[in-house]
Each structure stands twice: as structure tokens, then as C-alpha cells.
C-alpha positions in Angstrom: -6.0 12.3 54.1 -4.3 11.5 50.8 -0.5 11.4 50.7 0.7 14.7 49.1 3.8 13.0 47.7 1.7 10.4 45.9 -0.5 13.1 44.4 2.5 15.1 43.2 3.9 11.9 41.6 0.6 11.2 39.8 0.5 14.8 38.5 4.0 14.5 37.2 3.2 11.2 35.6 0.0 12.4 33.9 1.8 15.5 32.6 4.5 13.3 31.0 1.9 11.1 29.4 0.1 14.2 28.0 3.3 15.3 26.4 3.7 11.9 24.7 0.1 11.9 23.4 0.5 15.5 22.2 3.6 14.6 20.2 1.8 11.5 18.8 -1.1 13.7 17.8 1.1 16.1 15.9 2.9 13.2 14.1 -0.4 11.6 13.1 -1.7 14.9 11.8 1.4 15.3 9.6 1.1 11.7 8.3 -2.6 12.2 7.7 -2.1 15.3 5.6 0.5 13.5 3.5 -1.7 10.5 3.0 -4.6 12.7 2.0 -2.4 14.5 -0.6 -1.3 11.3 -2.1 -4.8 9.9 -2.3 -6.2 13.1 -3.8 -3.3 13.2 -6.4 -4.2 9.7 -7.5 -7.9 10.3 -7.9 -7.8 12.0 -11.4 -5.6 9.3 -12.8 -7.9 6.6 -11.3 -11.0 8.3 -12.7 -9.5 8.3 -16.2 -8.5 4.7 -15.9 -12.1 3.8 -14.9 -13.5 5.6 -17.9 -11.1 3.9 -20.3 -11.9 0.5 -19.0 -15.6 1.1 -19.2 -15.3 2.4 -22.8 -13.3 -0.6 -23.8 -15.9 -2.9 -22.3 -18.7 -1.1 -24.1 -16.9 -1.4 -27.4 -16.3 -5.1 -27.0 -19.9 -5.9 -26.0 -21.0 -8.3 -23.2 -21.3 -11.3 -25.6 -17.6 -11.0 -26.7 -16.1 -10.7 -23.3 -13.8 -13.6 -22.5 -11.2 -12.2 -20.1 -11.0 -14.2 -16.9 -11.2 -11.1 -14.7 -14.6 -10.3 -16.1 -16.1 -13.8 -15.9 -18.1 -15.0 -12.9 -17.0 -18.6 -12.2 -19.4 -21.4 -11.5 -17.4 -22.6 -8.6 -14.1 -24.4 -9.4 -12.9 -24.0 -5.8 -16.0 -22.4 -4.2 -13.7 -20.1 -2.1 -13.7 -16.3 -1.7 -10.5 -14.6 -0.7 -11.1 -11.7 1.7 -8.4 -9.0 1.9 -8.4 -7.3 5.3 -6.6 -3.9 5.4 -5.8 -2.9 9.0 -3.1 -0.9 10.7 0.3 -2.1 11.8 0.1 -0.2 15.1 -2.6 0.5 17.7 -3.7 3.6 19.5 -6.1 4.6 16.7 -9.4 4.1 18.6 -12.1 1.7 17.4 -10.9 1.8 13.8 -9.6 -1.8 13.5 -12.3 -3.1 15.9 -15.1 -1.8 13.8 -13.6 -3.1 10.6 -12.9 -6.6 12.0 -16.4 -6.8 13.4 -17.8 -6.3 9.9 -15.4 -8.9 8.5 -16.4 -11.5 11.1 -20.1 -10.8 10.8 -19.9 -11.8 7.1 -17.6 -14.8 7.8 -18.5 -18.2 6.3 -16.7 -21.6 5.9 -15.9 -20.9 2.2 -13.9 -17.7 2.9 -10.1 -17.5 3.2 -8.3 -14.5 4.4 -5.4 -12.3 3.4 -4.2 -9.9 6.0 -2.5 -6.6 5.3 -1.5 -5.2 8.7 -0.5 -6.7 12.1 -3.8 -6.0 13.8 -5.8 -8.0 11.3 -3.3 -10.8 11.3 -3.3 -11.1 15.1 -7.1 -11.3 15.2 -7.5 -13.8 12.4 -4.8 -16.0 13.8 -6.3 -15.9 17.3 -9.7 -16.9 15.9 -8.0 -19.7 13.8 -9.3 -18.5 10.5 -8.0 -19.8 7.2 -5.2 -17.3 6.6 -3.7 -17.7 3.1 -1.1 -14.9 3.2 0.0 -11.9 5.2 1.6 -8.7 4.0 3.2 -5.8 5.8 3.5 -2.3 4.4 5.1 1.0 5.5 3.1 4.0 6.6 3.5 5.5 3.1 3.5 2.5 0.7 4.4 3.0 -2.9 2.5 1.6 -5.9 5.4 -0.9 -6.5 5.1 -2.2 -2.9 1.3 -2.5 -3.1 1.6 -4.5 -6.4 3.0 -7.4 -4.4 -0.5 -7.9 -2.9 -2.4 -7.5 -6.2 0.0 -9.7 -8.1 -0.5 -12.5 -5.5 -4.3 -12.1 -5.8 -4.2 -12.2 -9.6 -1.9 -15.2 -9.6 -3.9 -17.3 -7.2 -7.2 -16.3 -8.9 -5.8 -17.5 -12.2 -4.7 -20.8 -10.6 -8.2 -21.3 -9.3 -7.3 -21.1 -5.6 -10.4 -19.0 -5.2 -13.2 -17.8 -7.4 -13.7 -14.3 -6.1 -11.8 -11.6 -4.2 -13.3 -8.9 -1.9 -11.5 -6.3 0.1 -12.4 -4.8 3.5 -10.9 -1.4 4.2 -11.7 1.9 6.1 -13.1 4.4 3.7 -11.8 7.9 4.5 -14.7 10.4 4.6 -13.1 13.2 6.7 -10.9 13.6 9.7 -13.7 12.5 12.1 -15.3 9.8 10.0 -13.9 6.6 8.7 -16.4 4.0 7.4 -15.7 0.2 7.3 -16.4 -0.7 3.7 -16.6 -4.0 1.7 -15.6 -3.9 -2.0 -15.9 -6.8 -4.5 -12.5 -6.8 -6.3 -12.6 -9.6 -8.9 -14.3 -10.7 -11.0 -15.0 -7.2 -12.3 -18.6 -7.0 -13.2 -20.1 -4.9 -15.9 -22.1 -2.8 -13.3 -18.8 -2.0 -11.6 -17.3 -0.6 -14.8 -20.4 1.3 -15.6 -20.7 3.0 -12.2 -16.9 3.7 -12.2 -17.3 5.3 -15.6 -20.1 7.6 -14.5 -18.4 8.5 -11.3 -15.1 9.2 -13.0 -16.7 11.5 -15.7 -18.7 13.3 -13.0 -15.5 14.0 -11.0 -13.8 15.1 -14.2 -16.6 17.5 -15.0 -16.7 18.9 -11.5 -12.9 19.6 -11.6 -13.5 21.5 -14.9 -16.5 23.4 -13.5 -18.9 21.8 -16.0 -22.5 20.8 -15.0 -23.4 17.2 -14.9 -26.2 16.4 -17.3 -29.1 14.6 -15.5 -29.6 11.1 -16.9 -26.5 11.3 -19.1 -22.9 11.4 -17.8 -20.7 14.1 -19.3 -18.7 13.0 -22.2 -21.0 10.1 -23.0 -21.3 11.2 -26.7 -17.6 10.8 -27.3 -16.3 8.0 -29.4 -12.9 6.3 -29.1 -10.6 4.6 -31.6 -8.4 1.9 -30.0 -5.0 0.7 -31.2 -4.5 -2.3 -30.8 -8.1 -3.6 -30.9 -10.4 -3.3 -27.8 -10.2 -6.9 -26.6 -6.4 -7.0 -26.6 -6.1 -3.6 -24.9 -8.7 -4.5 -22.3 -6.7 -7.7 -21.5 -3.6 -5.6 -20.8 -5.6 -2.9 -18.9 -7.6 -5.0 -16.5 -4.7 -6.4 -14.4 -3.4 -2.8 -14.1 -6.9 -1.7 -13.1 -6.8 -4.2 -10.2 -3.3 -3.1 -9.2 -4.5 0.6 -9.0 -7.7 -0.3 -7.2 -5.8 -2.2 -4.4 -3.3 0.7 -4.1 -6.1 3.2 -3.9 -7.8 1.3 -1.0 -4.5 1.0 0.8 -4.0 4.8 0.6 -7.5 5.3 2.0 -6.9 2.9 4.8 -3.7 4.7 5.7 -5.4 8.1 5.7 -8.2 6.7 7.9 -5.6 5.2 10.3 -3.7 8.4 10.8 -6.9 10.4 11.2 -8.3 8.0 13.8 -5.0 8.0 15.7 -4.8 11.8 15.6 -8.4 12.1 17.1 -7.6 9.4 19.7 -4.4 11.1 20.8 -6.2 14.5 21.0 -8.8 12.9 23.2 -6.1 11.3 25.4 -4.3 14.7 25.7 -7.5 16.5 26.7 -8.3 13.8 29.2 -4.8 14.0 30.7 -5.1 17.8 31.0 -8.5 17.4 32.8 -7.0 14.8 35.1 -4.1 17.1 36.0 -6.6 19.8 36.9 -8.6 17.3 39.1 -5.4 16.1 40.8 -4.2 19.6 41.4 -7.5 20.5 43.0 -7.2 17.4 45.2 -3.6 18.3 46.1 -4.6 21.8 47.1 -7.4 20.5 49.2 -5.2 18.0 50.9 -2.5 20.6 51.5 -5.0 23.1 52.9 -6.4 20.4 55.2 -2.9 19.6 56.5 -2.3 23.3 57.2 -5.6 23.6 59.0 -4.8 20.5 61.1 -1.4 22.0 62.0 -3.0 25.3 63.1 -5.5 23.5 65.2 -2.8 21.4 66.9 -0.8 24.6 67.6 -3.9 26.4 69.0 -4.8 23.4 71.1 -1.3 23.2 72.6 -1.3 26.9 73.3 -4.7 26.7 75.0 -3.6 23.8 77.2 -0.5 25.7 78.3 -2.5 28.7 79.3 
């Protein structure tokens, strides 16, 4: 027969654990809402920046483009820098595992890694990958803090340490869905600017309640005058474009992290409650069996005396 004292201790321990996971779930939900609000507030600005960069590129023309961030190199170093955005803390389900699995699946000898987050750094260091740099950010990083990462990328790219940069992050879809995503960061190709322009104008039209013309993005008939001239303005804009893109992906990663942690803690809380029910049932059965045995012993003793 199970020890009733041990069962009571287990019930108390599981209840305490469920209180902790419930509190963590509520904290993660609050942080998730805050991260979503920041990401959504940034989106209109990012869309307009995409449109501006695309219009500048169109006005210059492909044959006149000379900015290093738009030029595909022929292999001065042959290396590709991979930025891996993971969480600083655990308890967020398979979020980091799924992302790192995609990173390692596409691994090659010519890739060097830049980790943002403790989980990614630990995995890459344990597997003895070529780790160029490591960055740590708060739960709610500011644009100024994220620029330390993008400044390093632009500086090393300009020096020729690597020829291209790609970023792996968890794209936030909704509370229950976060998709590991790979995004080429630099060099910025013409197709990236074109797709960014169409997407940005479509988002802008949707916010204003305008229909999106099939085969032609809204606003495509507009003409722009630039001061100073387009090449000089594009040269100033592209580094800022990279800064904003990195910041945007960091915000999405943080929203995905808090969403995954909230779901994981909710599942842990539900499992703890179910375990308490099972242990309570086991405790009642054991207690009832003990009472029955005592009654049988008393009855047997009384029968023997008679």
C-alpha cells in the first residue's frame, strides 16, 4: 500500500509547482502583448522605409548601382556570416531547438556564426562552430541596443571578413505558431527591394481600406523627386535599412519567445492540475484501503474473542 505521507508530500509539491508555472505563464503573456505592440507599431515605419529604398533603387537603375551593400561579391573571403537569434532563457518549448536544427541542417565549412542569445551561444560553442561574436539583449531591446549588432555586421562586411550575411529567427505568426525562418540580410538584392516595396504598399493600402490592384501595386504611378540625388540618398539610407531590418527580426524573435513560453507554461500548469487530481484519487484509494483493513482487523479480533 502506498505511503499516505509520501502522497500528501507529492500533492503539495505539485501544487507549489503549478503556482510557479501559472505565474510564469501570466508574466510571459504580459511580455508577449508588449512585444506584439512594439512590433506592430514599427511595421508602418518599416513599410515606408522599404518603399523609399525601392523607389530610390528604381530611379538609379541597375547599371548605376555601386553601393557595396547592393553588390554581390565574387568571393574575397568566401565566408557567410550567420546571425542566430535565440532566447536568453529556456522553458519555451521546442522554440530554440527547431531553429537551431534548421541552422545546423544548412551548416557548411564556409559559414561563421554570430549568436544573439545564450541558448544559441551554448549550442554553437558545444558543437565547436566558428563563433565570430556573441551579443546579449534584454527582453525588450531598444533600437539603439540592437544597432550594436547591425553596426558590427556592416563593419565586418566592409572589411571583407565575410561576403554575405544571413539571419535565422523565429517568425511570429500567432500565439500558437512560430516559424523558424532564414532571411538573407546583405548584400541587398534588387528582388528583395522590389518585393519589400510591393508588400509595403499593400500593407499601406490595407490600412487605408483601399483595394490592391491586381498586377500593379498601389501607388506605383507616383513619381518622386529626391534631394540630394538618388545615389547619395540611397548610400545614406541602406545602412539604416539594415539597422531597422535587424531590429525588426529581434522584435519578432522576442514575441515568438514569450508566446512559446506562455504556451509551454500553460501546458505545464494543466499537467500539474491533472497530476494533482490523479494523486488525490490515489490518496483517497489508499486511505480507504487503510480504513477497510482496520475495520477487518477489528472485526477479526472481535470474532476471535467471541
